[in-house]
N, C-alpha and C positions, 0 to 999 in steps of 0.2 A: 416319662411322663408322658401321656396321653390327652390330648384335644378330642374332647368326648360331646363339646357342641360350643363352636366359635370360638368364645374368650376361656373357655371353664376346661379344666385340666384336670386332672385324678394322677396322680402317683403314688402311691405307697407308703414313700417314705417321705412323703408332706402330708400334714395336719393330721394322722393319722389317718389318710386313705381318702378324706372328703373333697367334694369337687370346690376346687380354690379359681382363682384368677389369676389367669396364665400365670398357674405357677408360682404366685406370689403367697403369701403365708397370710392371706387373707381369703377363708372360707364364701362359697357363694350362700348358704345358709346363714354367714352373718353379717352378708347387704341386705338379704331378705328379711331378717329381722328387722334391722334402723328402718327400712322402708317400710314392713306390718306395723311398725309401731309409731310411725307417723314421721320418723327422720323425711327432709326433706334431697335431692338429689345433692344440694348445694351443699348443704352438711352433711352428708358419706363423703361428698368429697375434697374439706375441709381436713377430718377427720382423718382420712386415708388420699393424703399428695401425689402420692403413685399411683393411685387409678387415675381413671376419662368416666368421660360421659357413657362411652360405647361399653366400658364394663360392667357399669351399671344396668343398661339394657342386656345386653348377655345374661347376666344373674334372671331378670326377667321372664325372658324367654327361654330361658333354663326352664324355670319354674313351671311355666304353661306346659312347655315339654313335656314332665315330669306326670303331670294331670291327667294329658295325652294316653296314657299308659291303661292296661286293663290291670288290677290287681284283685287278690282272691282270698280271704280270711281262711285259712284252713285251724281246724278242731286240733288241740293238740291231746295227747293220752294223760291223765290227770297219774 
């Protein structure tokens, strides 16, 4: 398991290699989807009692950091 950002980890053997929170079976994507769909932090913490507020903050920071990267779309030959 490798920490890639604060509490965000990546392990090829866990959740198909998607970024998770502290090596738990909770992906950063799942938490971000809850937030973007209007769930409050308190609701998320109720749904996932293994998490703490710092885990949710780490997901937000992770998302912001991913947006700080440069991306390029390449054409693929048909």
